N, CA, C and O atoms as a Tripos MOL2 file, in Angstrom:
@<TRIPOS>MOLECULE
protein
  296   295    74     0     0
PROTEIN
NO_CHARGES

@<TRIPOS>ATOM
      1 N         -55.3100   14.0410   59.8150 N.3       1 UNK1
      2 CA        -54.4670   13.7170   58.6790 C.3       1 UNK1
      3 C         -53.0210   14.0330   58.7120 C.2       1 UNK1
      4 O         -52.5460   15.0340   59.2490 O.2       1 UNK1
      5 N         -52.3400   13.0890   58.0860 N.am      2 UNK2
      6 CA        -50.7730   13.3720   58.2920 C.3       2 UNK2
      7 C         -50.3120   14.0870   57.1780 C.2       2 UNK2
      8 O         -50.6410   13.7120   56.0520 O.2       2 UNK2
      9 N         -49.5530   15.1220   57.3490 N.am      3 UNK3
     10 CA        -48.9640   15.7640   56.0970 C.3       3 UNK3
     11 C         -47.6190   15.1650   55.7820 C.2       3 UNK3
     12 O         -46.6470   15.1010   56.5350 O.2       3 UNK3
     13 N         -47.7450   14.6640   54.3310 N.am      4 UNK4
     14 CA        -46.5290   13.9250   54.0320 C.3       4 UNK4
     15 C         -45.5680   14.7880   53.1960 C.2       4 UNK4
     16 O         -45.5140   14.6420   51.9750 O.2       4 UNK4
     17 N         -44.7600   15.7480   53.8900 N.am      5 UNK5
     18 CA        -43.8080   16.4260   53.4070 C.3       5 UNK5
     19 C         -42.2410   15.8060   53.5740 C.2       5 UNK5
     20 O         -42.0550   14.7000   54.0800 O.2       5 UNK5
     21 N         -41.4210   16.4440   53.2080 N.am      6 UNK6
     22 CA        -39.9300   15.8580   53.1050 C.3       6 UNK6
     23 C         -39.5060   15.4350   54.5860 C.2       6 UNK6
     24 O         -38.9180   14.3620   54.7180 O.2       6 UNK6
     25 N         -39.8010   16.3020   55.8230 N.am      7 UNK7
     26 CA        -39.3970   15.7530   56.8890 C.3       7 UNK7
     27 C         -40.0590   14.4420   57.4000 C.2       7 UNK7
     28 O         -39.4580   13.7070   58.1830 O.2       7 UNK7
     29 N         -41.3230   14.1600   56.9390 N.am      8 UNK8
     30 CA        -42.2130   13.1890   57.3150 C.3       8 UNK8
     31 C         -41.4420   11.7060   56.4280 C.2       8 UNK8
     32 O         -41.2970   10.6030   56.9560 O.2       8 UNK8
     33 N         -41.0840   12.0220   55.1690 N.am      9 UNK9
     34 CA        -40.5040   10.9060   54.6590 C.3       9 UNK9
     35 C         -39.1440   10.7580   54.9470 C.2       9 UNK9
     36 O         -38.6650    9.6850   54.5810 O.2       9 UNK9
     37 N         -38.3260   11.6120   55.5530 N.am     10 UNK10
     38 CA        -36.9410   11.2580   56.0560 C.3      10 UNK10
     39 C         -37.2560   10.7220   57.6010 C.2      10 UNK10
     40 O         -36.4400   10.0180   58.1970 O.2      10 UNK10
     41 N         -38.2410   11.0370   58.0570 N.am     11 UNK11
     42 CA        -38.4990   10.5850   59.5340 C.3      11 UNK11
     43 C         -38.7610    8.8530   59.1380 C.2      11 UNK11
     44 O         -38.1110    7.9770   59.7080 O.2      11 UNK11
     45 N         -39.6150    8.6010   58.2770 N.am     12 UNK12
     46 CA        -39.8720    7.2490   58.0590 C.3      12 UNK12
     47 C         -38.6490    6.4950   57.4290 C.2      12 UNK12
     48 O         -38.3980    5.3080   57.6350 O.2      12 UNK12
     49 N         -37.9100    7.3560   56.6220 N.am     13 UNK13
     50 CA        -36.5580    6.4490   55.9840 C.3      13 UNK13
     51 C         -35.5880    6.1010   57.0820 C.2      13 UNK13
     52 O         -34.8870    5.0920   57.0120 O.2      13 UNK13
     53 N         -35.5490    6.9520   58.1160 N.am     14 UNK14
     54 CA        -34.7430    6.7800   59.2550 C.3      14 UNK14
     55 C         -35.0980    5.5010   60.0170 C.2      14 UNK14
     56 O         -34.3070    4.6540   60.4310 O.2      14 UNK14
     57 N         -36.3990    5.5130   60.1260 N.am     15 UNK15
     58 CA        -36.8270    4.2840   61.0200 C.3      15 UNK15
     59 C         -36.5870    3.0230   60.2030 C.2      15 UNK15
     60 O         -36.0350    2.1200   60.8310 O.2      15 UNK15
     61 N         -36.8990    2.7660   58.8840 N.am     16 UNK16
     62 CA        -36.5140    1.6610   58.1740 C.3      16 UNK16
     63 C         -35.1030    1.4670   58.1680 C.2      16 UNK16
     64 O         -34.7030    0.3280   58.4110 O.2      16 UNK16
     65 N         -34.2800    2.3600   57.9380 N.am     17 UNK17
     66 CA        -32.6500    2.0990   57.9420 C.3      17 UNK17
     67 C         -32.3170    1.5970   59.3930 C.2      17 UNK17
     68 O         -31.4770    0.7140   59.5660 O.2      17 UNK17
     69 N         -32.9440    2.1370   60.3450 N.am     18 UNK18
     70 CA        -32.4480    1.6340   61.7540 C.3      18 UNK18
     71 C         -32.8050    0.1820   62.0770 C.2      18 UNK18
     72 O         -32.1460   -0.5380   62.8280 O.2      18 UNK18
     73 N         -33.9810   -0.1900   61.3930 N.am     19 UNK19
     74 CA        -34.4710   -1.4700   61.4920 C.3      19 UNK19
     75 C         -33.6200   -2.6560   60.5470 C.2      19 UNK19
     76 O         -33.4720   -3.8600   60.7560 O.2      19 UNK19
     77 N         -33.1130   -1.7490   59.3800 N.am     20 UNK20
     78 CA        -32.4200   -2.7010   58.4740 C.3      20 UNK20
     79 C         -31.0920   -3.1930   59.2150 C.2      20 UNK20
     80 O         -30.6410   -4.3390   59.2080 O.2      20 UNK20
     81 N         -30.5450   -2.0160   59.8860 N.am     21 UNK21
     82 CA        -29.1550   -2.0520   60.4600 C.3      21 UNK21
     83 C         -29.1490   -3.1370   61.5430 C.2      21 UNK21
     84 O         -28.2550   -3.9640   61.7210 O.2      21 UNK21
     85 N         -30.3150   -3.0000   62.2560 N.am     22 UNK22
     86 CA        -30.4270   -3.9710   63.3320 C.3      22 UNK22
     87 C         -30.5180   -5.3940   62.8590 C.2      22 UNK22
     88 O         -29.8950   -6.2700   63.4590 O.2      22 UNK22
     89 N         -31.2540   -5.6640   61.8250 N.am     23 UNK23
     90 CA        -31.3170   -6.8990   61.3170 C.3      23 UNK23
     91 C         -29.9320   -7.4380   60.6980 C.2      23 UNK23
     92 O         -29.6800   -8.6410   60.7600 O.2      23 UNK23
     93 N         -29.1130   -6.6050   60.1500 N.am     24 UNK24
     94 CA        -27.9320   -6.7230   59.8060 C.3      24 UNK24
     95 C         -26.9000   -7.1300   60.8250 C.2      24 UNK24
     96 O         -26.0650   -8.0220   60.6770 O.2      24 UNK24
     97 N         -27.0510   -6.4310   61.7820 N.am     25 UNK25
     98 CA        -26.1780   -6.4220   63.2830 C.3      25 UNK25
     99 C         -26.3970   -7.9380   63.6650 C.2      25 UNK25
    100 O         -25.4430   -8.7020   63.8140 O.2      25 UNK25
    101 N         -27.8510   -8.3670   63.8290 N.am     26 UNK26
    102 CA        -28.2560   -9.6020   64.5380 C.3      26 UNK26
    103 C         -27.8240  -10.8930   63.7570 C.2      26 UNK26
    104 O         -27.3350  -11.8880   64.2910 O.2      26 UNK26
    105 N         -28.1030  -10.7160   62.2620 N.am     27 UNK27
    106 CA        -27.8920  -11.8110   61.4010 C.3      27 UNK27
    107 C         -26.7540  -11.9230   60.6110 C.2      27 UNK27
    108 O         -26.4210  -13.0300   60.1900 O.2      27 UNK27
    109 N         -26.0550  -10.8310   60.3310 N.am     28 UNK28
    110 CA        -24.9890  -10.7070   59.3940 C.3      28 UNK28
    111 C         -25.1130  -10.8270   58.1560 C.2      28 UNK28
    112 O         -26.2030  -10.4660   57.7130 O.2      28 UNK28
    113 N         -24.1800  -11.3090   57.2520 N.am     29 UNK29
    114 CA        -24.2670  -11.2710   55.7020 C.3      29 UNK29
    115 C         -24.4340  -12.8400   55.3620 C.2      29 UNK29
    116 O         -24.0890  -13.7110   56.1600 O.2      29 UNK29
    117 N         -24.9560  -13.0940   54.1880 N.am     30 UNK30
    118 CA        -24.8650  -14.2270   53.6250 C.3      30 UNK30
    119 C         -26.3890  -15.1070   53.7530 C.2      30 UNK30
    120 O         -26.4570  -16.2400   53.2740 O.2      30 UNK30
    121 N         -27.0860  -14.7380   54.1540 N.am     31 UNK31
    122 CA        -28.3530  -15.5250   54.3120 C.3      31 UNK31
    123 C         -29.4080  -15.2770   52.9710 C.2      31 UNK31
    124 O         -29.1580  -14.3700   52.1770 O.2      31 UNK31
    125 N         -30.4410  -16.0430   52.8170 N.am     32 UNK32
    126 CA        -30.9690  -15.6790   51.7930 C.3      32 UNK32
    127 C         -32.0500  -14.4340   51.9950 C.2      32 UNK32
    128 O         -32.4270  -14.2670   53.1560 O.2      32 UNK32
    129 N         -32.5860  -13.5460   50.9820 N.am     33 UNK33
    130 CA        -33.0810  -12.4430   51.0250 C.3      33 UNK33
    131 C         -34.5730  -12.6800   51.9810 C.2      33 UNK33
    132 O         -35.0390  -11.8270   52.7370 O.2      33 UNK33
    133 N         -35.0700  -13.8320   51.7670 N.am     34 UNK34
    134 CA        -36.4660  -14.0820   52.3320 C.3      34 UNK34
    135 C         -36.0970  -14.2570   53.7010 C.2      34 UNK34
    136 O         -37.0890  -14.1960   54.4270 O.2      34 UNK34
    137 N         -35.0140  -14.4550   54.3230 N.am     35 UNK35
    138 CA        -34.9070  -14.3350   55.8280 C.3      35 UNK35
    139 C         -34.6810  -13.1460   56.4110 C.2      35 UNK35
    140 O         -35.1040  -12.8540   57.5290 O.2      35 UNK35
    141 N         -33.8790  -12.2680   55.5510 N.am     36 UNK36
    142 CA        -33.8890  -10.9850   55.9980 C.3      36 UNK36
    143 C         -35.2460  -10.0220   55.6930 C.2      36 UNK36
    144 O         -35.6150   -9.1170   56.4420 O.2      36 UNK36
    145 N         -35.8190  -10.3600   54.6010 N.am     37 UNK37
    146 CA        -37.3460   -9.7800   54.6730 C.3      37 UNK37
    147 C         -38.4020   -9.9960   55.7960 C.2      37 UNK37
    148 O         -39.1530   -9.1040   56.1930 O.2      37 UNK37
    149 N         -38.3780  -11.4790   56.3410 N.am     38 UNK38
    150 CA        -39.4030  -11.5420   57.2590 C.3      38 UNK38
    151 C         -38.8170  -11.0470   58.6040 C.2      38 UNK38
    152 O         -39.6330  -10.9040   59.5150 O.2      38 UNK38
    153 N         -37.4480  -10.7500   58.8720 N.am     39 UNK39
    154 CA        -36.9420  -10.1780   60.1630 C.3      39 UNK39
    155 C         -37.2130   -8.7090   60.0680 C.2      39 UNK39
    156 O         -37.6060   -7.9900   60.9860 O.2      39 UNK39
    157 N         -36.9300   -8.3340   58.7390 N.am     40 UNK40
    158 CA        -37.1430   -6.7520   58.5450 C.3      40 UNK40
    159 C         -38.5010   -6.3020   58.6930 C.2      40 UNK40
    160 O         -38.7460   -5.2450   59.2740 O.2      40 UNK40
    161 N         -39.4790   -7.0990   58.1630 N.am     41 UNK41
    162 CA        -40.8870   -6.8790   58.2180 C.3      41 UNK41
    163 C         -41.3200   -6.7200   59.7090 C.2      41 UNK41
    164 O         -42.0300   -5.7930   60.1000 O.2      41 UNK41
    165 N         -40.7900   -7.7790   60.5580 N.am     42 UNK42
    166 CA        -41.2640   -7.9230   61.8930 C.3      42 UNK42
    167 C         -40.7480   -6.6440   62.6760 C.2      42 UNK42
    168 O         -41.5490   -6.1040   63.4390 O.2      42 UNK42
    169 N         -39.4700   -6.1170   62.5460 N.am     43 UNK43
    170 CA        -39.0530   -5.1460   63.2290 C.3      43 UNK43
    171 C         -39.9030   -3.7730   62.8000 C.2      43 UNK43
    172 O         -40.2820   -2.9750   63.6570 O.2      43 UNK43
    173 N         -40.1120   -3.6240   61.6340 N.am     44 UNK44
    174 CA        -40.7700   -2.4890   61.1060 C.3      44 UNK44
    175 C         -42.1840   -2.2440   61.5720 C.2      44 UNK44
    176 O         -42.6690   -1.1520   61.8690 O.2      44 UNK44
    177 N         -42.8550   -3.5920   61.5940 N.am     45 UNK45
    178 CA        -44.2250   -3.5370   62.2600 C.3      45 UNK45
    179 C         -44.1660   -3.1610   63.6290 C.2      45 UNK45
    180 O         -44.9080   -2.2970   64.0950 O.2      45 UNK45
    181 N         -43.1700   -3.8790   64.4030 N.am     46 UNK46
    182 CA        -42.9600   -3.6860   65.9620 C.3      46 UNK46
    183 C         -42.8340   -1.9610   66.0760 C.2      46 UNK46
    184 O         -43.3710   -1.3450   66.9960 O.2      46 UNK46
    185 N         -42.1910   -1.4210   65.1970 N.am     47 UNK47
    186 CA        -41.7550   -0.1020   65.0400 C.3      47 UNK47
    187 C         -43.1280    0.6320   64.8880 C.2      47 UNK47
    188 O         -43.1610    1.8440   65.0990 O.2      47 UNK47
    189 N         -44.1640    0.0160   64.5630 N.am     48 UNK48
    190 CA        -45.4220    0.7780   64.4030 C.3      48 UNK48
    191 C         -45.5790    1.2200   62.8570 C.2      48 UNK48
    192 O         -46.5190    1.9440   62.5290 O.2      48 UNK48
    193 N         -44.6350    0.7650   61.9240 N.am     49 UNK49
    194 CA        -44.7380    0.9510   60.6130 C.3      49 UNK49
    195 C         -45.8780    0.1600   59.7700 C.2      49 UNK49
    196 O         -46.1150   -1.0060   60.0830 O.2      49 UNK49
    197 N         -46.5320    0.7260   58.7920 N.am     50 UNK50
    198 CA        -47.3610   -0.2590   57.9940 C.3      50 UNK50
    199 C         -46.6360   -0.8230   57.0000 C.2      50 UNK50
    200 O         -45.9210   -0.0650   56.3440 O.2      50 UNK50
    201 N         -46.6520   -2.0280   56.7220 N.am     51 UNK51
    202 CA        -45.8110   -2.6360   55.9890 C.3      51 UNK51
    203 C         -46.5350   -3.9850   55.0530 C.2      51 UNK51
    204 O         -47.1750   -4.9100   55.5520 O.2      51 UNK51
    205 N         -46.3060   -3.8430   53.9490 N.am     52 UNK52
    206 CA        -46.8890   -4.8290   52.9310 C.3      52 UNK52
    207 C         -45.6220   -5.4990   52.1280 C.2      52 UNK52
    208 O         -44.6720   -4.8580   51.6790 O.2      52 UNK52
    209 N         -45.8000   -6.8940   52.0430 N.am     53 UNK53
    210 CA        -44.6730   -7.3600   51.4140 C.3      53 UNK53
    211 C         -45.1840   -8.2180   50.2100 C.2      53 UNK53
    212 O         -46.3130   -8.6990   50.1190 O.2      53 UNK53
    213 N         -44.1300   -8.3360   49.2670 N.am     54 UNK54
    214 CA        -44.2900   -9.0390   47.9180 C.3      54 UNK54
    215 C         -45.5670   -8.4270   46.9950 C.2      54 UNK54
    216 O         -46.3820   -9.1150   46.3810 O.2      54 UNK54
    217 N         -45.5320   -7.1710   47.0500 N.am     55 UNK55
    218 CA        -46.7250   -6.3340   46.3220 C.3      55 UNK55
    219 C         -46.6870   -6.4460   44.8550 C.2      55 UNK55
    220 O         -45.8590   -5.7400   44.2800 O.2      55 UNK55
    221 N         -47.4540   -7.2270   44.1410 N.am     56 UNK56
    222 CA        -47.6170   -7.2030   42.7880 C.3      56 UNK56
    223 C         -47.8570   -5.8010   42.0160 C.2      56 UNK56
    224 O         -48.7680   -5.0080   42.2540 O.2      56 UNK56
    225 N         -46.9710   -5.6850   41.1620 N.am     57 UNK57
    226 CA        -47.3100   -4.4330   40.1250 C.3      57 UNK57
    227 C         -47.0910   -4.7770   38.7190 C.2      57 UNK57
    228 O         -45.9940   -5.1270   38.2830 O.2      57 UNK57
    229 N         -48.1200   -4.6750   38.0440 N.am     58 UNK58
    230 CA        -48.0810   -5.0990   36.7800 C.3      58 UNK58
    231 C         -47.2890   -4.2110   35.6190 C.2      58 UNK58
    232 O         -47.4830   -3.0000   35.5050 O.2      58 UNK58
    233 N         -46.5520   -4.8100   34.9360 N.am     59 UNK59
    234 CA        -45.8220   -4.3120   34.1030 C.3      59 UNK59
    235 C         -46.4740   -3.7770   32.8060 C.2      59 UNK59
    236 O         -46.9400   -4.6600   32.0870 O.2      59 UNK59
    237 N         -46.5980   -2.5120   32.3680 N.am     60 UNK60
    238 CA        -47.2340   -1.7460   31.2880 C.3      60 UNK60
    239 C         -46.2720   -1.0020   30.5870 C.2      60 UNK60
    240 O         -45.5680   -0.0990   31.0400 O.2      60 UNK60
    241 N         -46.3020   -1.5230   29.2690 N.am     61 UNK61
    242 CA        -45.3520   -0.9420   28.0550 C.3      61 UNK61
    243 C         -46.1910   -0.2570   27.1000 C.2      61 UNK61
    244 O         -47.1550   -0.8560   26.6250 O.2      61 UNK61
    245 N         -45.9270    0.9600   26.7600 N.am     62 UNK62
    246 CA        -46.7100    1.6150   25.8160 C.3      62 UNK62
    247 C         -48.1640    1.3620   25.8900 C.2      62 UNK62
    248 O         -48.8020    0.9580   24.9180 O.2      62 UNK62
    249 N         -48.7000    1.6080   27.0800 N.am     63 UNK63
    250 CA        -50.0120    1.3550   27.3260 C.3      63 UNK63
    251 C         -50.6080    0.1820   27.4950 C.2      63 UNK63
    252 O         -51.7720    0.1030   27.8870 O.2      63 UNK63
    253 N         -49.7300   -1.0440   27.1650 N.am     64 UNK64
    254 CA        -50.2430   -2.5190   27.1020 C.3      64 UNK64
    255 C         -49.7190   -3.1090   28.3740 C.2      64 UNK64
    256 O         -48.6030   -2.8740   28.8360 O.2      64 UNK64
    257 N         -50.6730   -3.9390   28.9300 N.am     65 UNK65
    258 CA        -50.1860   -4.5940   30.1790 C.3      65 UNK65
    259 C         -49.6250   -5.8480   29.8630 C.2      65 UNK65
    260 O         -50.4350   -6.6450   29.3880 O.2      65 UNK65
    261 N         -48.4680   -6.2470   29.9930 N.am     66 UNK66
    262 CA        -47.6710   -7.3470   29.6090 C.3      66 UNK66
    263 C         -47.9730   -8.5650   30.6380 C.2      66 UNK66
    264 O         -48.6540   -8.3990   31.6490 O.2      66 UNK66
    265 N         -47.4620   -9.6610   30.3170 N.am     67 UNK67
    266 CA        -47.5690  -10.9500   30.9970 C.3      67 UNK67
    267 C         -46.3340  -11.0720   31.6710 C.2      67 UNK67
    268 O         -45.5090  -11.9580   31.4490 O.2      67 UNK67
    269 N         -46.2030   -9.9790   32.6670 N.am     68 UNK68
    270 CA        -44.9850  -10.1070   33.7710 C.3      68 UNK68
    271 C         -45.3670   -9.0960   34.6120 C.2      68 UNK68
    272 O         -45.9590   -8.0800   34.2490 O.2      68 UNK68
    273 N         -44.9850   -9.4030   35.9090 N.am     69 UNK69
    274 CA        -45.2510   -8.3940   37.0450 C.3      69 UNK69
    275 C         -43.9110   -8.1370   37.6880 C.2      69 UNK69
    276 O         -43.0100   -8.9650   37.5520 O.2      69 UNK69
    277 N         -43.7690   -7.2290   38.2570 N.am     70 UNK70
    278 CA        -42.7970   -6.9270   39.2490 C.3      70 UNK70
    279 C         -43.5020   -7.0500   40.6070 C.2      70 UNK70
    280 O         -44.6580   -6.6990   40.8410 O.2      70 UNK70
    281 N         -42.4450   -7.7190   41.6500 N.am     71 UNK71
    282 CA        -42.9130   -8.2200   43.0510 C.3      71 UNK71
    283 C         -42.0850   -6.9590   43.9540 C.2      71 UNK71
    284 O         -40.8550   -6.9100   43.9340 O.2      71 UNK71
    285 N         -42.7440   -6.1630   44.5790 N.am     72 UNK72
    286 CA        -42.1200   -5.2610   45.2100 C.3      72 UNK72
    287 C         -42.5530   -5.4750   46.7580 C.2      72 UNK72
    288 O         -43.5640   -6.0910   47.0940 O.2      72 UNK72
    289 N         -41.5960   -4.8470   47.6800 N.am     73 UNK73
    290 CA        -41.7460   -4.9500   48.8730 C.3      73 UNK73
    291 C         -42.0110   -3.4690   49.1640 C.2      73 UNK73
    292 O         -41.4290   -2.5390   48.6050 O.2      73 UNK73
    293 N         -43.0810   -3.3450   50.2230 N.am     74 UNK74
    294 CA        -43.6370   -1.9690   50.3460 C.3      74 UNK74
    295 C         -43.7240   -1.7160   51.9520 C.2      74 UNK74
    296 O         -44.1530   -0.6470   52.3860 O.2      74 UNK74
@<TRIPOS>BOND
     1     1     2 1
     2     2     3 1
     3     3     4 2
     4     3     5 am
     5     5     6 1
     6     6     7 1
     7     7     8 2
     8     7     9 am
     9     9    10 1
    10    10    11 1
    11    11    12 2
    12    11    13 am
    13    13    14 1
    14    14    15 1
    15    15    16 2
    16    15    17 am
    17    17    18 1
    18    18    19 1
    19    19    20 2
    20    19    21 am
    21    21    22 1
    22    22    23 1
    23    23    24 2
    24    23    25 am
    25    25    26 1
    26    26    27 1
    27    27    28 2
    28    27    29 am
    29    29    30 1
    30    30    31 1
    31    31    32 2
    32    31    33 am
    33    33    34 1
    34    34    35 1
    35    35    36 2
    36    35    37 am
    37    37    38 1
    38    38    39 1
    39    39    40 2
    40    39    41 am
    41    41    42 1
    42    42    43 1
    43    43    44 2
    44    43    45 am
    45    45    46 1
    46    46    47 1
    47    47    48 2
    48    47    49 am
    49    49    50 1
    50    50    51 1
    51    51    52 2
    52    51    53 am
    53    53    54 1
    54    54    55 1
    55    55    56 2
    56    55    57 am
    57    57    58 1
    58    58    59 1
    59    59    60 2
    60    59    61 am
    61    61    62 1
    62    62    63 1
    63    63    64 2
    64    63    65 am
    65    65    66 1
    66    66    67 1
    67    67    68 2
    68    67    69 am
    69    69    70 1
    70    70    71 1
    71    71    72 2
    72    71    73 am
    73    73    74 1
    74    74    75 1
    75    75    76 2
    76    75    77 am
    77    77    78 1
    78    78    79 1
    79    79    80 2
    80    79    81 am
    81    81    82 1
    82    82    83 1
    83    83    84 2
    84    83    85 am
    85    85    86 1
    86    86    87 1
    87    87    88 2
    88    87    89 am
    89    89    90 1
    90    90    91 1
    91    91    92 2
    92    91    93 am
    93    93    94 1
    94    94    95 1
    95    95    96 2
    96    95    97 am
    97    97    98 1
    98    98    99 1
    99    99   100 2
   100    99   101 am
   101   101   102 1
   102   102   103 1
   103   103   104 2
   104   103   105 am
   105   105   106 1
   106   106   107 1
   107   107   108 2
   108   107   109 am
   109   109   110 1
   110   110   111 1
   111   111   112 2
   112   111   113 am
   113   113   114 1
   114   114   115 1
   115   115   116 2
   116   115   117 am
   117   117   118 1
   118   118   119 1
   119   119   120 2
   120   119   121 am
   121   121   122 1
   122   122   123 1
   123   123   124 2
   124   123   125 am
   125   125   126 1
   126   126   127 1
   127   127   128 2
   128   127   129 am
   129   129   130 1
   130   130   131 1
   131   131   132 2
   132   131   133 am
   133   133   134 1
   134   134   135 1
   135   135   136 2
   136   135   137 am
   137   137   138 1
   138   138   139 1
   139   139   140 2
   140   139   141 am
   141   141   142 1
   142   142   143 1
   143   143   144 2
   144   143   145 am
   145   145   146 1
   146   146   147 1
   147   147   148 2
   148   147   149 am
   149   149   150 1
   150   150   151 1
   151   151   152 2
   152   151   153 am
   153   153   154 1
   154   154   155 1
   155   155   156 2
   156   155   157 am
   157   157   158 1
   158   158   159 1
   159   159   160 2
   160   159   161 am
   161   161   162 1
   162   162   163 1
   163   163   164 2
   164   163   165 am
   165   165   166 1
   166   166   167 1
   167   167   168 2
   168   167   169 am
   169   169   170 1
   170   170   171 1
   171   171   172 2
   172   171   173 am
   173   173   174 1
   174   174   175 1
   175   175   176 2
   176   175   177 am
   177   177   178 1
   178   178   179 1
   179   179   180 2
   180   179   181 am
   181   181   182 1
   182   182   183 1
   183   183   184 2
   184   183   185 am
   185   185   186 1
   186   186   187 1
   187   187   188 2
   188   187   189 am
   189   189   190 1
   190   190   191 1
   191   191   192 2
   192   191   193 am
   193   193   194 1
   194   194   195 1
   195   195   196 2
   196   195   197 am
   197   197   198 1
   198   198   199 1
   199   199   200 2
   200   199   201 am
   201   201   202 1
   202   202   203 1
   203   203   204 2
   204   203   205 am
   205   205   206 1
   206   206   207 1
   207   207   208 2
   208   207   209 am
   209   209   210 1
   210   210   211 1
   211   211   212 2
   212   211   213 am
   213   213   214 1
   214   214   215 1
   215   215   216 2
   216   215   217 am
   217   217   218 1
   218   218   219 1
   219   219   220 2
   220   219   221 am
   221   221   222 1
   222   222   223 1
   223   223   224 2
   224   223   225 am
   225   225   226 1
   226   226   227 1
   227   227   228 2
   228   227   229 am
   229   229   230 1
   230   230   231 1
   231   231   232 2
   232   231   233 am
   233   233   234 1
   234   234   235 1
   235   235   236 2
   236   235   237 am
   237   237   238 1
   238   238   239 1
   239   239   240 2
   240   239   241 am
   241   241   242 1
   242   242   243 1
   243   243   244 2
   244   243   245 am
   245   245   246 1
   246   246   247 1
   247   247   248 2
   248   247   249 am
   249   249   250 1
   250   250   251 1
   251   251   252 2
   252   251   253 am
   253   253   254 1
   254   254   255 1
   255   255   256 2
   256   255   257 am
   257   257   258 1
   258   258   259 1
   259   259   260 2
   260   259   261 am
   261   261   262 1
   262   262   263 1
   263   263   264 2
   264   263   265 am
   265   265   266 1
   266   266   267 1
   267   267   268 2
   268   267   269 am
   269   269   270 1
   270   270   271 1
   271   271   272 2
   272   271   273 am
   273   273   274 1
   274   274   275 1
   275   275   276 2
   276   275   277 am
   277   277   278 1
   278   278   279 1
   279   279   280 2
   280   279   281 am
   281   281   282 1
   282   282   283 1
   283   283   284 2
   284   283   285 am
   285   285   286 1
   286   286   287 1
   287   287   288 2
   288   287   289 am
   289   289   290 1
   290   290   291 1
   291   291   292 2
   292   291   293 am
   293   293   294 1
   294   294   295 1
   295   295   296 2
@<TRIPOS>SUBSTRUCTURE
     1 UNK1         2 RESIDUE 1 A UNK
     2 UNK2         6 RESIDUE 1 A UNK
     3 UNK3        10 RESIDUE 1 A UNK
     4 UNK4        14 RESIDUE 1 A UNK
     5 UNK5        18 RESIDUE 1 A UNK
     6 UNK6        22 RESIDUE 1 A UNK
     7 UNK7        26 RESIDUE 1 A UNK
     8 UNK8        30 RESIDUE 1 A UNK
     9 UNK9        34 RESIDUE 1 A UNK
    10 UNK10       38 RESIDUE 1 A UNK
    11 UNK11       42 RESIDUE 1 A UNK
    12 UNK12       46 RESIDUE 1 A UNK
    13 UNK13       50 RESIDUE 1 A UNK
    14 UNK14       54 RESIDUE 1 A UNK
    15 UNK15       58 RESIDUE 1 A UNK
    16 UNK16       62 RESIDUE 1 A UNK
    17 UNK17       66 RESIDUE 1 A UNK
    18 UNK18       70 RESIDUE 1 A UNK
    19 UNK19       74 RESIDUE 1 A UNK
    20 UNK20       78 RESIDUE 1 A UNK
    21 UNK21       82 RESIDUE 1 A UNK
    22 UNK22       86 RESIDUE 1 A UNK
    23 UNK23       90 RESIDUE 1 A UNK
    24 UNK24       94 RESIDUE 1 A UNK
    25 UNK25       98 RESIDUE 1 A UNK
    26 UNK26      102 RESIDUE 1 A UNK
    27 UNK27      106 RESIDUE 1 A UNK
    28 UNK28      110 RESIDUE 1 A UNK
    29 UNK29      114 RESIDUE 1 A UNK
    30 UNK30      118 RESIDUE 1 A UNK
    31 UNK31      122 RESIDUE 1 A UNK
    32 UNK32      126 RESIDUE 1 A UNK
    33 UNK33      130 RESIDUE 1 A UNK
    34 UNK34      134 RESIDUE 1 A UNK
    35 UNK35      138 RESIDUE 1 A UNK
    36 UNK36      142 RESIDUE 1 A UNK
    37 UNK37      146 RESIDUE 1 A UNK
    38 UNK38      150 RESIDUE 1 A UNK
    39 UNK39      154 RESIDUE 1 A UNK
    40 UNK40      158 RESIDUE 1 A UNK
    41 UNK41      162 RESIDUE 1 A UNK
    42 UNK42      166 RESIDUE 1 A UNK
    43 UNK43      170 RESIDUE 1 A UNK
    44 UNK44      174 RESIDUE 1 A UNK
    45 UNK45      178 RESIDUE 1 A UNK
    46 UNK46      182 RESIDUE 1 A UNK
    47 UNK47      186 RESIDUE 1 A UNK
    48 UNK48      190 RESIDUE 1 A UNK
    49 UNK49      194 RESIDUE 1 A UNK
    50 UNK50      198 RESIDUE 1 A UNK
    51 UNK51      202 RESIDUE 1 A UNK
    52 UNK52      206 RESIDUE 1 A UNK
    53 UNK53      210 RESIDUE 1 A UNK
    54 UNK54      214 RESIDUE 1 A UNK
    55 UNK55      218 RESIDUE 1 A UNK
    56 UNK56      222 RESIDUE 1 A UNK
    57 UNK57      226 RESIDUE 1 A UNK
    58 UNK58      230 RESIDUE 1 A UNK
    59 UNK59      234 RESIDUE 1 A UNK
    60 UNK60      238 RESIDUE 1 A UNK
    61 UNK61      242 RESIDUE 1 A UNK
    62 UNK62      246 RESIDUE 1 A UNK
    63 UNK63      250 RESIDUE 1 A UNK
    64 UNK64      254 RESIDUE 1 A UNK
    65 UNK65      258 RESIDUE 1 A UNK
    66 UNK66      262 RESIDUE 1 A UNK
    67 UNK67      266 RESIDUE 1 A UNK
    68 UNK68      270 RESIDUE 1 A UNK
    69 UNK69      274 RESIDUE 1 A UNK
    70 UNK70      278 RESIDUE 1 A UNK
    71 UNK71      282 RESIDUE 1 A UNK
    72 UNK72      286 RESIDUE 1 A UNK
    73 UNK73      290 RESIDUE 1 A UNK
    74 UNK74      294 RESIDUE 1 A UNK
């Protein structure tokens, strides 16, 4: 069992940022977000991270699920 404490989260965050910097250095600015997303996803998976893309999160307002979803990267 992995203990998810502050050090664990910091370690994961460092790995994600490292991958993001590598994508930026390789591709530079100005491309569509979808291009950066697939490249970042590949690097994070190659680094051993578990990655989900375009995760659907329903919008709930005052206990009522509305006809709108957020799309998250996880």
